[in-house]
N, C-alpha and C positions, 0 to 999 in steps of 0.2 A: 179827330181830324190829325193828321200827323201830315202838316204839311215841311217837305226838303225842298232844298236846290238842285240843281241839276250835278253839280259835283259831289254833293252828300249820297242823291239816287247813281250815281255812278260805283261811289263807292259800298254801299249798301249792294246794289243788286249783281253788280261785277266783281266784287272785292277780292274772290279768289281767278279772278281771270290775269292770263298772263297779257294780256292784251287785250285792256278794257276799251267801248269804242271810247272818241273824244267826244268831248267837250258838244263843239259844234256839230257833231252828229246827233247828239241824245236831241241837241237844240231844233235841229231839221225834223228828226221823229217824234218832237213833241205833240204839232193835232193827232197824231195818232195814238200815242201813250196814255191807254185808263186812264183817269185822277190830272193828269197834265192839263194850265188851265195860266192862260198869263194874268202878271199880279202886275200892273204898270207893265215896267218895258221888259220884266224879267218872267222866266214859267218858275213858274211853281210844280210838283207834282205831289199829290195826297197820297200817302203809301195805304191807306185804308183800301180806295178807291182800285187802287193798282193790285192789292194783292187781292181783291174779293174777285176782281176781272180773273187775273191771272188763274187763281184757281176755280173759278166757273170754267175756265179754257180747259184746264187738266183737267178737271172732273167729267168734261163734259165728250170725254171719248179719244181726243186725238192725242194724247200724252202718255207717254209710259208712265208705273209707277215710280220709278225714279226720277221723274222730271215734278209727279205728283209730289213725293216726299220733300224734293228742292225747293219748291215754291214753300210748302206747310213749314219745312224747318224755317227757311229766314222769317215769313213770317211772326213765327213762336218768337225768333231770336230780337227781333226788335219791338214788339210787345214789351 
């Protein structure tokens, strides 16, 4: 279980983007983000659950090889 805050989640997932989503955007999306849950008043995201879900989606057939490699590379980098 690797719990992170929304700013850390943005830094990890969108770190290479020129225009990452804002904290408020991610906060609104939290109910649909795998591994996101409320910890009192703030949101936390379990990266293990998030990356497992993203890997399953990527390997499920809708993603190209580049997307699978991207998800796997981020997962390996933060382990």
